[in-house]
N, C-alpha and C positions, 0 to 999 in steps of 0.2 A: 504494500500500500504506500509506503514512503516514496517509492520510485515514481509514483504518479505525480508527486509534488514538483519534481524538477525534470527538465528534458535532459538528454544525454550531454549536451554542451555544458549545461549548468552543473550537472553531477561531476563532470571532468574538472571544472574549476574548483569545486568544493573538495574533490578527492585530492587534488594537488595541494590545496591549502591545509588539509588535515592529515596528510601522509607523514609518517614518522612520529616520533615521541614528543616533538615540540612544534609550535606554530611555525609554519612557513609563510613567506610573504611573496607577493607578486607586485610589480609596478602598478600603480593606480593612475598613471598618466594617460592611459588609453583604455578606459573602462568600456568593454564591449557589452553587448546585450546580456550574455549570461551573467557576467559580474554585476551588472546593474540590477538584474532581477534578484540575485542573491543579496545584494546590499539592501534592496527594498524589503526583503523578507527578514532582514536582521540576522542572516546567517554569516555575513562577513561585514567588516568595517574597514575604514581607511584610517590608518595611523601613520603619521609622519610621511605621508605620500605613498604608503604601501598598503596593499590590500591584505587583510589577514582574517582568518576564521574567528568567529565568536564562539562562546561556549555552546550556543544553540547549533552552530554549524558542526561542531564536534559530536554533539548528541545525535544529529541527523545522520552523520556518517556511521555511527554505531548502529542505527536502525538499518541502514543499507547493508551493513555487514551481517546482521542477524537474518535478513531476508534471503541471503544467498544460500 
């Protein structure tokens, strides 16, 4: 059910930001549609010009992993 919340491009951005044991960042200078959607949902945030996952983003990633 969680997979229906995001399309594949949005899941790819979230997966990149939540991979590993600590928060990863991406440049926020060219926010594309998937990143903007994640930002609007509160799953990512912009900190010091970098895009990073929020705790809600990490929680959604855990849901994705449970569904597999």
